[in-house]
Kinemage of the C-alpha trace (Angstrom):
@kinemage 1
@onewidth
@group {chain A} dominant
@subgroup {mainchain}
@vectorlist {calphas} color= white
{ca unk a 1} P 248.795 95.742 119.111
{ca unk a 2} L 249.858 92.679 118.049
{ca unk a 3} L 253.338 92.111 115.664
{ca unk a 4} L 252.748 90.892 111.977
{ca unk a 5} L 255.604 89.806 109.783
{ca unk a 6} L 254.490 89.750 106.051
{ca unk a 7} L 256.919 86.990 104.008
{ca unk a 8} L 256.328 86.301 100.325
{ca unk a 9} L 256.842 82.614 99.226
{ca unk a 10} L 257.110 81.273 95.713
{ca unk a 11} L 255.180 78.191 94.443
{ca unk a 12} L 257.325 75.520 93.050
{ca unk a 13} L 255.802 73.440 90.286
{ca unk a 14} L 254.772 69.645 90.985
{ca unk a 15} L 256.899 67.299 88.115
{ca unk a 16} L 254.826 66.325 85.194
{ca unk a 17} L 252.171 63.892 85.598
{ca unk a 18} L 251.863 64.360 89.778
{ca unk a 19} L 249.616 67.292 91.333
{ca unk a 20} L 250.107 69.233 94.287
{ca unk a 21} L 247.902 69.906 97.258
{ca unk a 22} L 248.165 73.293 99.557
{ca unk a 23} L 245.721 73.112 102.501
{ca unk a 24} L 245.147 75.280 105.343
{ca unk a 25} L 242.476 75.404 108.440
{ca unk a 26} L 242.059 77.285 111.555
{ca unk a 27} L 239.789 77.287 114.200
{ca unk a 28} L 238.871 80.116 116.613
{ca unk a 29} L 237.604 79.487 120.020
{ca unk a 30} L 236.437 75.635 119.884
{ca unk a 31} L 233.250 76.283 117.846
{ca unk a 32} L 234.414 78.568 114.786
{ca unk a 33} L 236.463 76.339 112.375
{ca unk a 34} L 237.390 76.759 108.381
{ca unk a 35} L 239.633 74.796 106.208
{ca unk a 36} L 240.418 75.157 102.464
{ca unk a 37} L 242.771 73.725 99.598
{ca unk a 38} L 244.419 74.258 96.311
{ca unk a 39} L 245.239 71.569 93.742
{ca unk a 40} L 247.563 72.892 90.921
{ca unk a 41} L 248.912 70.209 88.177
{ca unk a 42} L 252.418 70.748 86.574
{ca unk a 43} L 251.619 73.767 84.906
{ca unk a 44} L 249.811 75.728 87.181
{ca unk a 45} L 246.143 74.734 86.033
């Protein structure tokens, strides 16, 4: 069984007129890959 750490993180909005892009990706065994992202403006939209 692997040890696991759960950590709460917050989101800080960008300045007005800017957007923030959060991305993540994974590779398993060099064959299965995945990626995704979230783009948000200064009001969380």
